[in-house]
C-alpha positions in Angstrom: 96.9 109.8 71.1 100.3 108.8 69.9 101.4 112.0 68.2 104.6 112.2 70.2 105.8 108.9 68.8 105.2 109.9 65.1 107.8 111.0 62.6 107.1 112.4 59.1 109.7 112.1 56.3 109.0 114.7 53.6 110.3 115.5 50.1 109.1 117.1 46.9 109.8 117.8 43.3 112.2 115.1 42.1 113.1 114.8 38.4 116.4 113.2 37.7 116.2 109.6 38.9 119.9 109.0 38.4 120.5 111.3 41.5 118.2 109.1 43.7 120.4 106.2 45.0 122.1 108.2 47.7 118.8 109.9 48.6 117.1 106.5 48.8 119.8 105.1 51.1 119.6 108.1 53.5 115.8 107.9 53.7 115.9 104.2 54.3 118.6 104.7 57.0 116.6 107.5 58.6 113.4 105.4 58.7 115.3 102.4 60.1 116.8 104.5 62.8 113.5 105.9 63.8 112.0 102.4 64.0 114.9 101.1 66.1 113.9 103.8 68.6 110.3 102.5 68.6 109.0 105.5 66.6 106.4 105.3 63.9 107.2 106.8 60.5 105.2 108.1 57.5 106.9 109.1 54.3 105.2 111.9 52.4 105.9 113.2 48.8 104.5 116.5 47.6 104.4 115.9 43.9 106.3 116.4 40.5 108.3 113.4 39.5 107.3 112.0 36.1 108.6 115.0 34.2 110.6 116.9 33.1 114.0 115.3 32.7 116.2 113.8 29.9 115.0 110.3 30.8 111.4 111.4 30.9 111.7 112.9 27.5 112.7 109.5 26.1 111.0 107.1 28.5 107.8 109.0 29.3 108.4 108.9 33.1 108.5 105.1 33.3 111.9 105.2 35.1 110.4 106.8 38.2 108.0 104.3 39.8 110.7 101.6 40.5 112.9 104.2 42.3 110.0 105.8 44.2 108.7 102.4 45.3 112.0 101.8 47.2 111.2 104.8 49.4 108.1 103.1 51.0 106.1 106.3 50.4 102.8 106.4 52.3 101.1 109.2 50.4 101.7 111.6 47.6 100.1 114.8 46.2 99.6 115.3 42.5 102.0 117.8 40.9 101.5 119.7 37.7 104.4 118.1 35.8 103.0 114.7 36.7 100.4 115.3 34.0 102.9 116.4 31.3 102.2 113.2 29.3 98.5 113.4 29.8 96.0 111.9 32.3 96.0 108.4 30.8 99.8 108.1 31.0 99.7 109.4 34.6 97.1 106.8 35.5 99.3 104.1 33.9 102.3 105.3 35.9 100.3 105.4 39.1 99.4 101.8 38.7 103.1 101.0 38.9 103.4 102.9 42.2 102.9 101.2 45.5 101.5 104.3 47.2 98.3 106.4 46.8 98.1 109.9 45.1 95.8 112.7 46.4 94.2 115.7 44.7 91.4 116.9 47.0 90.3 120.2 45.5 90.1 119.6 41.7 87.6 117.4 39.9 86.9 116.5 36.3 83.7 118.0 35.1 82.7 115.0 32.9 82.8 112.4 35.7 82.9 114.4 38.9 85.9 112.3 40.0 89.0 113.7 41.5 91.5 115.0 38.9 93.4 112.2 37.1 91.9 109.4 39.2 93.5 110.6 42.4 92.0 110.0 45.9 90.3 113.0 47.6 91.8 112.0 51.0 93.2 109.1 52.9 93.3 108.2 56.6 96.5 106.4 57.7 96.3 104.6 61.1 99.7 103.8 62.7 98.4 103.2 66.2 99.2 99.5 66.1 102.9 100.4 65.9 102.6 103.2 68.5 102.0 106.0 66.1 99.1 108.3 65.3 95.9 108.2 63.1 96.1 111.0 60.6 93.9 112.4 57.9 95.8 113.4 54.7 94.4 115.8 52.1 96.2 116.9 48.8 95.8 120.5 47.7 96.8 122.3 44.5 96.6 126.0 43.7 94.6 127.9 41.0 97.8 128.7 39.1 97.7 125.1 38.0 94.9 126.0 35.6 97.5 128.1 33.7 100.3 125.5 33.7 98.6 122.2 32.9 99.8 121.3 29.4 97.5 118.3 28.9 94.3 119.4 30.6 92.0 122.3 29.6 90.8 124.4 32.6 87.3 124.3 31.2 87.3 120.5 31.9 88.0 121.0 35.7 86.0 122.0 38.8 88.5 123.8 41.0 87.8 124.8 44.6 90.1 127.2 46.4 92.2 125.3 49.0 91.1 127.5 51.8 87.4 127.2 50.9 87.9 123.4 50.6 89.4 122.9 54.0 86.8 125.1 55.7 84.0 123.2 54.0 85.3 119.6 53.8 87.7 119.0 56.8 84.9 119.5 59.4 82.9 116.9 57.6 85.8 114.5 57.5 86.6 115.1 61.2 83.0 114.3 62.0 83.3 111.1 60.0 86.6 110.1 61.5 86.2 111.4 65.1 89.2 109.5 66.4 91.9 111.0 64.1 94.8 112.8 65.9 95.3 115.5 63.3 95.1 116.7 59.7 98.1 116.9 57.3 97.8 119.1 54.2 100.1 117.8 51.5 100.3 120.6 48.9 101.7 121.4 45.5 101.5 125.2 45.4 103.7 128.2 45.9 104.9 129.1 49.5 102.8 132.3 49.7 99.7 130.2 49.1 100.8 127.7 51.8 101.3 130.6 54.2 97.8 131.9 53.4 96.5 128.4 54.0 98.1 128.3 57.5 96.8 131.8 58.4 93.2 131.2 57.2 92.9 127.5 57.6 93.4 127.1 61.3 92.1 125.1 63.2 91.2 122.8 60.3 94.8 121.6 59.5 97.8 120.9 61.7 100.8 120.9 59.4 101.5 121.8 55.7 104.0 119.6 53.7 104.5 121.5 50.5 105.9 121.2 47.0 106.1 123.2 43.7 108.8 125.7 44.9 112.2 124.2 44.5 114.0 126.0 47.3 114.2 124.7 50.9 112.1 126.5 53.4 111.0 125.7 56.9 108.7 128.1 58.8 106.0 128.2 61.4 102.9 130.5 61.0 100.0 130.4 63.5 101.6 127.4 65.1 101.4 125.5 61.8 104.7 124.1 60.4 105.1 124.8 56.7 107.8 122.9 54.7 109.3 122.9 51.3 112.1 120.3 51.4 114.2 121.3 48.4 114.2 119.4 45.1 115.7 116.7 42.9 116.8 114.3 45.5 119.1 116.9 47.1 117.4 117.0 50.6 114.5 115.9 52.7 113.1 116.8 56.1 112.5 114.7 59.2 109.5 116.1 61.2 109.2 115.0 64.8 105.6 115.5 66.0 105.8 116.2 69.7 102.2 117.0 70.5 99.5 119.5 69.6 98.7 123.1 70.5 95.4 123.7 72.3 94.1 125.8 69.4 95.4 123.6 66.6 98.7 122.9 64.9 101.2 120.2 65.8 104.1 121.0 68.1 107.0 119.9 66.0 110.8 119.9 65.6 112.5 119.4 62.2 115.8 118.2 60.9 117.0 119.0 57.4 118.9 116.2 55.7 121.2 117.2 52.8 122.5 114.5 50.5 126.3 114.3 50.2 128.4 112.8 47.5 130.0 110.8 50.3 126.7 109.1 51.2 126.3 105.4 50.3 124.2 104.5 47.3 121.3 102.1 47.5 122.3 99.0 45.6 118.8 98.1 44.5 118.2 101.6 43.2 121.4 101.5 41.2 120.4 98.2 39.6 116.9 99.5 38.7 118.3 102.8 37.3 121.1 101.2 35.3 118.7 99.5 32.9 117.1 102.8 32.1 120.4 104.6 31.7 121.6 102.2 29.1 118.5 102.9 27.0 119.3 106.7 27.1 123.1 107.0 27.3 124.0 106.0 23.8 122.1 108.7 22.1 122.9 111.4 24.6 126.7 111.7 24.1 126.5 112.9 20.5 128.2 116.3 20.2 125.9 118.9 18.6 127.9 122.1 19.0 130.1 124.2 21.3 129.9 127.3 23.5 132.7 129.8 24.3 131.2 130.7 27.7 129.4 128.8 30.5 125.7 128.9 30.0 123.6 129.9 33.1 120.4 127.9 33.3 119.9 128.2 37.1 116.2 128.7 38.0 117.2 131.5 40.4 118.5 133.4 37.4 116.5 132.5 34.3 113.2 133.0 36.2 114.1 136.5 37.5 116.4 138.1 35.0 118.0 138.0 31.5 120.7 135.3 31.0 122.8 134.1 28.1 120.8 130.9 27.9 117.4 132.6 27.7 118.8 135.1 25.1 120.3 132.2 23.1 117.1 130.1 22.9 114.9 133.1 22.2 117.2 134.2 19.4 117.2 130.7 17.9 113.4 130.9 17.7 113.5 134.2 16.0 116.3 133.3 13.6 114.6 130.0 12.6 111.3 131.7 11.7 112.1 135.3 10.8 109.7 136.6 13.4 109.9 140.1 14.7 109.8 138.9 18.4 110.3 135.7 20.2 108.8 135.0 23.6 109.6 131.8 25.6 108.6 131.1 29.1 111.6 130.5 31.5 109.8 127.4 32.9 110.6 125.6 29.6 114.3 125.6 30.6 114.9 122.8 33.1 118.6 122.3 33.6 118.9 124.4 36.8 122.7 124.5 36.5 125.7 126.0 34.7 126.6 124.2 31.5 130.4 124.4 31.1 132.0 126.1 28.1 133.2 123.7 25.4 131.4 121.0 23.6 127.6 120.7 23.8 126.0 117.3 23.7 122.6 116.0 23.0 122.4 115.4 26.8 123.0 119.2 27.4 120.2 120.1 25.0 117.7 117.6 26.5 118.6 118.8 30.0 117.9 122.4 28.9 114.7 121.5 27.0 113.3 118.2 28.1 109.7 118.9 27.1 108.9 118.7 23.4 106.5 121.5 22.4 105.9 122.8 18.9 106.3 126.5 18.0 104.2 128.7 15.8 104.4 132.3 14.6 101.3 134.5 15.3 100.3 138.0 14.4 100.0 140.2 17.4 99.1 143.9 17.8 101.3 146.0 20.0 98.8 146.2 22.8 98.6 142.4 23.0 102.4 142.1 22.9 102.6 144.6 25.8 99.9 142.5 27.7 102.0 139.4 27.2 105.1 141.0 28.6 103.1 142.3 31.6 102.0 138.8 32.3 105.6 137.5 32.0 106.7 139.8 34.9 103.5 139.8 36.9 104.7 137.2 39.5 108.2 138.7 40.0 110.1 138.2 42.3 108.6 134.7 42.7 110.5 132.3 40.5 107.6 131.6 38.2 107.9 129.7 34.9 106.1 132.5 33.1 109.1 134.9 33.3 109.8 135.9 29.7 112.9 135.0 27.7 112.7 137.3 24.7 114.4 138.3 21.5 113.6 141.2 19.3 112.1 143.3 22.1 113.7 145.3 24.9 111.9 146.6 27.9 112.2 147.6 31.6 109.8 147.0 34.4 109.2 148.3 37.9 108.3 145.4 40.3 107.1 147.9 42.9 104.1 148.6 40.6 100.9 146.4 40.6 101.0 143.3 38.4 99.6 144.3 35.0 101.1 147.8 35.2 104.8 147.0 35.7 106.2 147.5 32.2 107.6 151.0 31.7 105.8 151.7 28.4 108.3 154.2 27.0 111.1 151.6 27.5 109.5 149.0 25.1 111.5 148.8 21.9 110.9 146.3 19.1 113.5 145.3 16.6 113.0 146.8 13.1 115.1 145.1 10.4 114.9 143.8 6.9 114.5 140.1 6.4 117.5 138.3 5.0 117.0 136.2 1.9 116.0 133.2 4.0 114.0 135.1 6.6 116.7 134.9 9.2 117.1 137.6 11.9 120.5 139.3 11.8 122.4 138.6 15.0 123.2 141.3 17.6 126.2 139.6 19.0 127.7 136.4 20.2 127.1 134.5 23.5 130.7 135.4 24.5 129.9 139.1 24.5 132.0 139.9 21.5 130.8 142.3 18.8 131.5 139.9 15.9 128.4 139.4 13.8 126.5 142.6 14.7 124.6 143.8 11.7 124.4 147.6 11.6 121.1 147.4 9.8 119.4 146.2 13.0 117.8 148.9 15.2 114.9 149.1 17.6 111.9 151.4 17.4 109.3 152.3 20.1 106.4 149.8 20.4 103.3 150.9 18.6 100.2 149.6 20.2 98.2 149.5 17.0 100.9 148.0 14.8 101.0 144.3 14.0 104.1 142.3 14.9 105.0 138.7 14.1 105.7 136.7 17.3 107.1 133.2 17.6 106.2 131.2 20.7 105.4 127.8 22.0 102.0 126.2 21.4 101.7 125.9 25.1 101.8 129.7 25.5 99.8 130.4 22.4 97.0 128.3 23.9 96.9 130.7 26.8 98.9 128.7 29.4 100.9 130.4 32.1 98.6 133.4 31.9 99.4 134.3 28.3 95.8 135.1 27.5 97.0 137.8 25.1 98.0 135.1 22.7 94.7 133.3 22.5 92.9 133.5 19.2 95.8 135.4 17.4 96.0 134.7 13.7 98.6 132.1 12.9 101.2 133.1 10.3 103.3 130.0 10.4 102.1 126.8 12.1 104.3 124.1 13.7 104.4 122.1 10.4 
């Protein structure tokens, strides 16, 4: 066994390829240093790269494989956003990658094959260079069934990750009796990775996770669990030092944060430049201005009301004349402050890189309440379903069980006359001033039996992100 001579390099959730040259340089330097010390390295990616970003909106993710190929990745796990452009486009992009993709616990019903043509597992043998022989599996969570934009849940056979490893890993260990350990490469929320560690022992030895965008490094039941940040900002070096008698690698880790002072990989710069030229000309067009900084940080928009979420939801209501607008915070992808001043096409594409049509539906008050309950059901997790709203006000108590968190007496719906063009009178400006307030606007208590017009994305109206309350609602205004 050569576990003590094996190093894993891990990263996850990378979107903006223009940020990658320094990251690529640091990964290459780290791997070179390990090899100079006679240590065997394996580079592992935990999914989400082909979308969303400004470049992906325009180029369909084609800018990513050349950059990722420079990292000498050994194995990757499928991420939900990797399927944003559909399964066929994913398969096309994978053919341009020089590394395999895994998705162990989801299959397509029609063919029985792994989702999107991925592999179920892979065994990587590094013993010739003094390393270990490891079994890699790729696991995704059930929440995927709510977030996949291009795949209907009814088309999939999904097996719970814990059930999968208890059933399948013993079979694979019997088949490959000389493996030194099992690496679970996952794309699921950290609580699900923790549950996998607690209930999956002794079938797995380490969990290299993705989907969450924060950095987290923890050990549960002697099993190391990692999320290595996002968007080419950081990665983790995992030194495998041995194995506990009852399962789980003995490990030490080093977090590597990318600095503006780091060198940039010359080949990456050259590859990316050709794609930047295709995008830049159209992105610098000025489309408006803002008097205040716009807060689009994930930590804020996915847990509370912000000026960006209010602004976008109000635009939807204004443009359609709907009583209520509901947008999922996961639509907003900038994850940064946008400075006050001029707004460019680049800023808008950074905020909303995924094109998705909107429609107005007719919804009874009880269904509207159910939609709001779903929106706050995962709080305080930074889930994309957290609601950005206009035309409705409410409070919720996160200490109550999901599905019962909305304080019902607090729910108020805007009651207003339509203007001549169906626009919704504004309640104020994004700078907090009172200019533009129309005193005809007021809010009335939600009536569970009353019918309201609600504008939302086709993605949510189709029941994605848990918005089952929207499914089958009459359409008042389609995306045309």
